[in-house]
N, C-alpha and C positions, 0 to 999 in steps of 0.2 A: 659490399654495402657497409656504410659507416656505422660504427657502434655509438649509440646515443644513450643519454641518461634515461632512466625510467620516467614515464610521464606521471605527472601529479595533477590532481584536480585543484580547483581554486581553494578548497577547504582541506587540503592535505591528501594523504593517500586514501583510497577508497577500498573498503573491505569487500571481498567477494564472498559469495555464499548465500545461505538462506537467512531471511529476516525472522526474528523471534515472533511467534504467533501473537503474543500480546501487543507487540509493536504494530503488526499488521492490523489488528483489531482496532487499536487506538487511532490508526490512520483512517480506517473506514468509517468510524463512528460519526465524525463531522459530516461526511458525505451523506450518510443515512439521515442525519438530522436535517440537512439541507433539502434532501428529497422529500422529507415529511412536510416541510414548510412550503416548498415550491409546488408540489403536486397535491398537497392537502389530502393525503390518504395513507393508510397503513399498508395497503397492498404493495406500494412501491418500496416502503421500508422493509417489509417482509421479503420481498424479492432480493433486495440488496443484501440483507442479512443472510439469506440463503446462499447467495453467490459467494459471500465472504466465508461462510461455513464450509462450502465445497472447496474453496481455495485453501483454507487452513487444514483441511482433511488430507491434503496431498502428502 
């Protein structure tokens, strides 16, 4: 098999590993706000926040 150069993404090398919990939270907040507007209810936002909390607790 031929030896090739390591692959790179369009934006450079990609780090592997876990994302910082604050970054994951900041990524989820816009989705929670969108769910609040689209479904017009706190239950959906609470469900989403609970799911994110479970994910961050891993």
